[in-house]
A tleap script that builds the chain and sets N, CA, C and O, in Angstrom:
source leaprc.protein.ff14SB
mol = sequence {
  NMET LEU LYS GLU LYS ILE LYS ARG MET ASN
  PRO THR ALA LYS LYS THR ILE VAL MET THR
  GLY THR LEU SER LEU PRO LEU CYS PRO GLY
  GLU ARG ALA TRP ILE ARG THR ARG HIE GLN
  CYS MET THR THR SER THR VAL GLU THR ILE
  LEU GLU VAL SER GLU SER GLY VAL LYS PHE
  GLU THR ARG ASP LYS ILE TYR HIE LEU LYS
  CYS LYS THR ILE PHE GLN GLU SER GLY VAL
  ILE CYS CALA
}
set mol.1.N position { 41.224 87.913 21.007 }
set mol.1.CA position { 41.709 86.563 21.038 }
set mol.1.C position { 42.058 86.199 22.483 }
set mol.1.O position { 42.651 87.002 23.203 }
set mol.2.N position { 41.692 85.001 22.896 }
set mol.2.CA position { 41.975 84.549 24.248 }
set mol.2.C position { 43.438 84.164 24.394 }
set mol.2.O position { 44.065 83.634 23.478 }
set mol.3.N position { 43.946 84.446 25.560 }
set mol.3.CA position { 45.323 84.027 25.827 }
set mol.3.C position { 45.318 82.539 26.156 }
set mol.3.O position { 44.554 82.081 27.006 }
set mol.4.N position { 46.157 81.811 25.491 }
set mol.4.CA position { 46.283 80.380 25.758 }
set mol.4.C position { 47.516 80.143 26.609 }
set mol.4.O position { 48.571 80.742 26.397 }
set mol.5.N position { 47.355 79.256 27.572 }
set mol.5.CA position { 48.513 78.896 28.382 }
set mol.5.C position { 49.314 77.848 27.622 }
set mol.5.O position { 48.796 76.802 27.229 }
set mol.6.N position { 50.554 78.149 27.432 }
set mol.6.CA position { 51.434 77.222 26.724 }
set mol.6.C position { 52.384 76.615 27.741 }
set mol.6.O position { 53.134 77.317 28.419 }
set mol.7.N position { 52.333 75.319 27.829 }
set mol.7.CA position { 53.218 74.612 28.744 }
set mol.7.C position { 54.440 74.153 27.958 }
set mol.7.O position { 54.332 73.369 27.015 }
set mol.8.N position { 55.572 74.642 28.350 }
set mol.8.CA position { 56.798 74.261 27.662 }
set mol.8.C position { 57.308 72.944 28.230 }
set mol.8.O position { 57.346 72.738 29.443 }
set mol.9.N position { 57.696 72.069 27.328 }
set mol.9.CA position { 58.242 70.780 27.724 }
set mol.9.C position { 59.715 70.955 28.050 }
set mol.9.O position { 60.412 71.749 27.418 }
set mol.10.N position { 60.172 70.225 29.017 }
set mol.10.CA position { 61.583 70.246 29.369 }
set mol.10.C position { 62.352 69.512 28.266 }
set mol.10.O position { 62.151 68.310 28.087 }
set mol.11.N position { 63.215 70.190 27.531 }
set mol.11.CA position { 63.900 69.534 26.413 }
set mol.11.C position { 64.870 68.447 26.855 }
set mol.11.O position { 65.272 67.611 26.047 }
set mol.12.N position { 65.250 68.451 28.136 }
set mol.12.CA position { 66.179 67.434 28.610 }
set mol.12.C position { 65.478 66.242 29.248 }
set mol.12.O position { 66.145 65.309 29.695 }
set mol.13.N position { 64.149 66.250 29.301 }
set mol.13.CA position { 63.415 65.135 29.887 }
set mol.13.C position { 63.618 63.891 29.034 }
set mol.13.O position { 63.446 63.924 27.816 }
set mol.14.N position { 63.982 62.803 29.685 }
set mol.14.CA position { 64.250 61.566 28.963 }
set mol.14.C position { 63.134 60.562 29.216 }
set mol.14.O position { 62.566 60.508 30.307 }
set mol.15.N position { 62.832 59.780 28.211 }
set mol.15.CA position { 61.832 58.737 28.314 }
set mol.15.C position { 62.383 57.607 29.180 }
set mol.15.O position { 63.553 57.246 29.057 }
set mol.16.N position { 61.541 57.044 30.058 }
set mol.16.CA position { 61.948 55.927 30.903 }
set mol.16.C position { 61.407 54.628 30.325 }
set mol.16.O position { 60.216 54.514 30.037 }
set mol.17.N position { 62.285 53.659 30.159 }
set mol.17.CA position { 61.930 52.342 29.636 }
set mol.17.C position { 62.085 51.334 30.771 }
set mol.17.O position { 63.162 51.222 31.355 }
set mol.18.N position { 61.016 50.598 31.089 }
set mol.18.CA position { 61.068 49.538 32.091 }
set mol.18.C position { 60.901 48.221 31.356 }
set mol.18.O position { 59.920 48.024 30.638 }
set mol.19.N position { 61.862 47.313 31.536 }
set mol.19.CA position { 61.789 46.037 30.836 }
set mol.19.C position { 62.434 44.931 31.667 }
set mol.19.O position { 63.195 45.201 32.597 }
set mol.20.N position { 62.120 43.680 31.319 }
set mol.20.CA position { 62.693 42.519 31.987 }
set mol.20.C position { 63.660 41.843 31.039 }
set mol.20.O position { 63.332 41.605 29.877 }
set mol.21.N position { 64.845 41.534 31.526 }
set mol.21.CA position { 65.849 40.882 30.700 }
set mol.21.C position { 67.158 40.773 31.452 }
set mol.21.O position { 67.206 40.954 32.669 }
set mol.22.N position { 68.220 40.478 30.720 }
set mol.22.CA position { 69.550 40.386 31.314 }
set mol.22.C position { 70.538 41.150 30.453 }
set mol.22.O position { 70.329 41.326 29.253 }
set mol.23.N position { 71.615 41.602 31.077 }
set mol.23.CA position { 72.682 42.254 30.330 }
set mol.23.C position { 73.561 41.172 29.715 }
set mol.23.O position { 73.998 40.254 30.409 }
set mol.24.N position { 73.820 41.280 28.419 }
set mol.24.CA position { 74.670 40.308 27.740 }
set mol.24.C position { 76.143 40.569 28.019 }
set mol.24.O position { 76.946 39.635 28.023 }
set mol.25.N position { 76.505 41.816 28.249 }
set mol.25.CA position { 77.881 42.225 28.546 }
set mol.25.C position { 77.863 43.120 29.772 }
set mol.25.O position { 76.821 43.686 30.101 }
set mol.26.N position { 78.999 43.262 30.461 }
set mol.26.CA position { 79.036 44.186 31.606 }
set mol.26.C position { 78.654 45.606 31.190 }
set mol.26.O position { 78.969 46.047 30.085 }
set mol.27.N position { 77.983 46.299 32.073 }
set mol.27.CA position { 77.527 47.665 31.820 }
set mol.27.C position { 78.666 48.639 32.096 }
set mol.27.O position { 79.181 48.693 33.213 }
set mol.28.N position { 79.062 49.409 31.084 }
set mol.28.CA position { 80.186 50.345 31.210 }
set mol.28.C position { 79.799 51.705 30.645 }
set mol.28.O position { 79.347 51.788 29.503 }
set mol.29.N position { 79.968 52.776 31.424 }
set mol.29.CA position { 79.734 54.118 30.880 }
set mol.29.C position { 80.649 54.361 29.681 }
set mol.29.O position { 81.822 53.988 29.689 }
set mol.30.N position { 80.092 54.987 28.661 }
set mol.30.CA position { 80.847 55.242 27.438 }
set mol.30.C position { 80.684 54.157 26.393 }
set mol.30.O position { 81.123 54.322 25.255 }
set mol.31.N position { 80.056 53.044 26.764 }
set mol.31.CA position { 79.806 51.927 25.843 }
set mol.31.C position { 78.300 51.713 25.723 }
set mol.31.O position { 77.525 52.212 26.539 }
set mol.32.N position { 77.901 50.974 24.710 }
set mol.32.CA position { 76.492 50.608 24.556 }
set mol.32.C position { 76.146 49.469 25.505 }
set mol.32.O position { 77.008 48.660 25.849 }
set mol.33.N position { 74.891 49.404 25.928 }
set mol.33.CA position { 74.408 48.283 26.736 }
set mol.33.C position { 73.771 47.267 25.797 }
set mol.33.O position { 73.004 47.628 24.905 }
set mol.34.N position { 74.091 46.009 26.003 }
set mol.34.CA position { 73.496 44.921 25.228 }
set mol.34.C position { 72.535 44.185 26.146 }
set mol.34.O position { 72.940 43.605 27.153 }
set mol.35.N position { 71.239 44.215 25.782 }
set mol.35.CA position { 70.186 43.651 26.617 }
set mol.35.C position { 69.549 42.473 25.895 }
set mol.35.O position { 69.205 42.554 24.716 }
set mol.36.N position { 69.401 41.377 26.631 }
set mol.36.CA position { 68.765 40.187 26.072 }
set mol.36.C position { 67.440 39.975 26.788 }
set mol.36.O position { 67.394 39.836 28.010 }
set mol.37.N position { 66.362 39.952 26.009 }
set mol.37.CA position { 65.036 39.664 26.552 }
set mol.37.C position { 64.636 38.275 26.082 }
set mol.37.O position { 65.418 37.588 25.425 }
set mol.38.N position { 63.443 37.871 26.411 }
set mol.38.CA position { 62.999 36.526 26.031 }
set mol.38.C position { 62.958 36.339 24.515 }
set mol.38.O position { 63.211 35.240 24.021 }
set mol.39.N position { 62.643 37.403 23.776 }
set mol.39.CA position { 62.437 37.261 22.340 }
set mol.39.C position { 63.460 37.974 21.468 }
set mol.39.O position { 63.448 37.800 20.249 }
set mol.40.N position { 64.344 38.769 22.057 }
set mol.40.CA position { 65.271 39.525 21.211 }
set mol.40.C position { 66.511 39.946 21.974 }
set mol.40.O position { 66.563 39.884 23.203 }
set mol.41.N position { 67.500 40.373 21.223 }
set mol.41.CA position { 68.696 40.981 21.786 }
set mol.41.C position { 68.745 42.394 21.221 }
set mol.41.O position { 68.599 42.585 20.014 }
set mol.42.N position { 68.947 43.374 22.078 }
set mol.42.CA position { 68.932 44.760 21.617 }
set mol.42.C position { 70.120 45.517 22.194 }
set mol.42.O position { 70.737 45.089 23.170 }
set mol.43.N position { 70.422 46.629 21.581 }
set mol.43.CA position { 71.487 47.496 22.062 }
set mol.43.C position { 70.919 48.891 22.295 }
set mol.43.O position { 69.943 49.290 21.660 }
set mol.44.N position { 71.533 49.616 23.200 }
set mol.44.CA position { 71.085 50.971 23.509 }
set mol.44.C position { 72.082 51.967 22.934 }
set mol.44.O position { 73.107 51.584 22.371 }
set mol.45.N position { 71.770 53.234 23.081 }
set mol.45.CA position { 72.768 54.255 22.765 }
set mol.45.C position { 73.807 54.244 23.898 }
set mol.45.O position { 73.684 53.460 24.838 }
set mol.46.N position { 74.793 55.080 23.815 }
set mol.46.CA position { 75.902 55.083 24.765 }
set mol.46.C position { 75.432 55.335 26.201 }
set mol.46.O position { 74.672 56.268 26.463 }
set mol.47.N position { 75.893 54.493 27.119 }
set mol.47.CA position { 75.553 54.634 28.537 }
set mol.47.C position { 76.292 55.838 29.109 }
set mol.47.O position { 77.510 55.953 28.973 }
set mol.48.N position { 75.539 56.738 29.752 }
set mol.48.CA position { 76.146 57.911 30.381 }
set mol.48.C position { 76.409 57.679 31.863 }
set mol.48.O position { 77.492 57.979 32.365 }
set mol.49.N position { 75.401 57.139 32.564 }
set mol.49.CA position { 75.501 56.982 34.014 }
set mol.49.C position { 74.797 55.713 34.462 }
set mol.49.O position { 73.728 55.378 33.952 }
set mol.50.N position { 75.392 55.006 35.415 }
set mol.50.CA position { 74.723 53.887 36.071 }
set mol.50.C position { 74.107 54.466 37.341 }
set mol.50.O position { 74.822 54.903 38.243 }
set mol.51.N position { 72.781 54.466 37.407 }
set mol.51.CA position { 72.072 55.138 38.495 }
set mol.51.C position { 71.867 54.258 39.720 }
set mol.51.O position { 71.973 54.732 40.851 }
set mol.52.N position { 71.572 52.967 39.500 }
set mol.52.CA position { 71.256 52.086 40.623 }
set mol.52.C position { 71.536 50.644 40.228 }
set mol.52.O position { 71.232 50.226 39.111 }
set mol.53.N position { 72.115 49.890 41.147 }
set mol.53.CA position { 72.360 48.464 40.934 }
set mol.53.C position { 71.852 47.725 42.161 }
set mol.53.O position { 72.196 48.078 43.290 }
set mol.54.N position { 71.027 46.691 41.942 }
set mol.54.CA position { 70.520 45.883 43.050 }
set mol.54.C position { 70.402 44.439 42.582 }
set mol.54.O position { 70.657 44.130 41.418 }
set mol.55.N position { 70.013 43.557 43.501 }
set mol.55.CA position { 69.843 42.150 43.139 }
set mol.55.C position { 68.711 41.969 42.137 }
set mol.55.O position { 68.735 41.042 41.327 }
set mol.56.N position { 67.728 42.845 42.192 }
set mol.56.CA position { 66.559 42.686 41.327 }
set mol.56.C position { 66.686 43.390 39.983 }
set mol.56.O position { 65.869 43.161 39.091 }
set mol.57.N position { 67.698 44.243 39.819 }
set mol.57.CA position { 67.825 44.927 38.535 }
set mol.57.C position { 68.853 46.036 38.545 }
set mol.57.O position { 69.618 46.203 39.495 }
set mol.58.N position { 68.845 46.784 37.464 }
set mol.58.CA position { 69.785 47.889 37.298 }
set mol.58.C position { 69.068 49.037 36.602 }
set mol.58.O position { 68.215 48.821 35.741 }
set mol.59.N position { 69.423 50.253 36.981 }
set mol.59.CA position { 68.855 51.437 36.344 }
set mol.59.C position { 70.020 52.258 35.812 }
set mol.59.O position { 70.954 52.576 36.548 }
set mol.60.N position { 69.958 52.603 34.520 }
set mol.60.CA position { 71.041 53.374 33.921 }
set mol.60.C position { 70.494 54.364 32.911 }
set mol.60.O position { 69.380 54.217 32.407 }
set mol.61.N position { 71.303 55.377 32.625 }
set mol.61.CA position { 70.906 56.465 31.732 }
set mol.61.C position { 71.781 56.435 30.487 }
set mol.61.O position { 73.003 56.308 30.569 }
set mol.62.N position { 71.129 56.555 29.328 }
set mol.62.CA position { 71.849 56.669 28.064 }
set mol.62.C position { 71.688 58.101 27.558 }
set mol.62.O position { 71.155 58.957 28.264 }
set mol.63.N position { 72.146 58.353 26.346 }
set mol.63.CA position { 72.038 59.710 25.797 }
set mol.63.C position { 70.605 60.197 25.724 }
set mol.63.O position { 70.342 61.383 25.928 }
set mol.64.N position { 69.660 59.284 25.432 }
set mol.64.CA position { 68.286 59.732 25.196 }
set mol.64.C position { 67.212 59.062 26.048 }
set mol.64.O position { 66.047 59.450 25.974 }
set mol.65.N position { 67.580 58.053 26.865 }
set mol.65.CA position { 66.575 57.342 27.658 }
set mol.65.C position { 67.146 56.936 29.010 }
set mol.65.O position { 68.359 56.914 29.216 }
set mol.66.N position { 66.233 56.616 29.926 }
set mol.66.CA position { 66.596 56.013 31.202 }
set mol.66.C position { 66.002 54.609 31.196 }
set mol.66.O position { 64.798 54.441 30.998 }
set mol.67.N position { 66.839 53.609 31.410 }
set mol.67.CA position { 66.408 52.216 31.400 }
set mol.67.C position { 66.350 51.684 32.822 }
set mol.67.O position { 67.268 51.898 33.614 }
set mol.68.N position { 65.257 50.984 33.141 }
set mol.68.CA position { 65.133 50.254 34.396 }
set mol.68.C position { 64.979 48.795 33.989 }
set mol.68.O position { 63.892 48.347 33.623 }
set mol.69.N position { 66.080 48.069 34.059 }
set mol.69.CA position { 66.117 46.676 33.621 }
set mol.69.C position { 65.914 45.772 34.824 }
set mol.69.O position { 66.749 45.718 35.727 }
set mol.70.N position { 64.792 45.065 34.825 }
set mol.70.CA position { 64.505 44.111 35.890 }
set mol.70.C position { 65.143 42.790 35.479 }
set mol.70.O position { 64.724 42.158 34.509 }
set mol.71.N position { 66.151 42.387 36.222 }
set mol.71.CA position { 66.903 41.185 35.868 }
set mol.71.C position { 66.131 39.944 36.277 }
set mol.71.O position { 65.665 39.818 37.409 }
set mol.72.N position { 66.011 39.045 35.333 }
set mol.72.CA position { 65.314 37.799 35.571 }
set mol.72.C position { 65.975 36.752 34.700 }
set mol.72.O position { 66.352 37.034 33.563 }
set mol.73.N position { 66.119 35.549 35.222 }
set mol.73.CA position { 66.717 34.482 34.437 }
set mol.73.C position { 65.811 34.153 33.269 }
set mol.73.O position { 64.611 33.937 33.437 }
set mol.74.N position { 66.397 34.117 32.091 }
set mol.74.CA position { 65.643 33.801 30.883 }
set mol.74.C position { 66.039 32.398 30.456 }
set mol.74.O position { 67.186 32.155 30.083 }
set mol.75.N position { 65.097 31.488 30.509 }
set mol.75.CA position { 65.394 30.111 30.162 }
set mol.75.C position { 65.357 29.926 28.656 }
set mol.75.O position { 64.450 30.403 27.973 }
set mol.76.N position { 66.357 29.229 28.158 }
set mol.76.CA position { 66.416 28.925 26.734 }
set mol.76.C position { 65.483 27.752 26.455 }
set mol.76.O position { 65.454 26.775 27.203 }
set mol.77.N position { 64.742 27.860 25.396 }
set mol.77.CA position { 63.903 26.753 24.981 }
set mol.77.C position { 64.677 25.960 23.945 }
set mol.77.O position { 64.875 26.419 22.820 }
set mol.78.N position { 65.115 24.767 24.327 }
set mol.78.CA position { 65.856 23.933 23.390 }
set mol.78.C position { 65.508 22.478 23.652 }
set mol.78.O position { 64.928 22.134 24.682 }
set mol.79.N position { 65.867 21.650 22.716 }
set mol.79.CA position { 65.594 20.228 22.838 }
set mol.79.C position { 66.724 19.476 23.508 }
set mol.79.O position { 66.684 18.248 23.585 }
set mol.80.N position { 67.727 20.182 23.995 }
set mol.80.CA position { 68.883 19.536 24.605 }
set mol.80.C position { 68.628 19.346 26.092 }
set mol.80.O position { 68.253 20.283 26.797 }
set mol.81.N position { 68.837 18.127 26.552 }
set mol.81.CA position { 68.677 17.822 27.967 }
set mol.81.C position { 70.036 17.409 28.512 }
set mol.81.O position { 70.683 16.515 27.966 }
set mol.82.N position { 70.463 18.052 29.576 }
set mol.82.CA position { 71.751 17.710 30.192 }
set mol.82.C position { 71.565 16.525 31.125 }
set mol.82.O position { 70.594 16.464 31.879 }
set mol.83.N position { 72.502 15.584 31.070 }
set mol.83.CA position { 72.420 14.396 31.932 }
set mol.83.C position { 73.314 14.540 33.136 }
set mol.83.O position { 73.374 13.638 33.972 }
savepdb mol mol.pdb
quit
């Protein structure tokens, strides 16, 4: 029988999610992040670490994923016009 090379996966490797949206609430370690995108509002698992904050976005780590949130103004589509 031939020897097969088995590549072991790093069990601590986290999936990276890149998305565009805004934070609905301030980002706090120990709390969930609430993210609003154009079509939905979502929550993450508990935030462990805030990795990077800049004018263009924020990168943070939760229990199971790393999020790179590109902040962009999301315009509401409504029939209301301000005078």
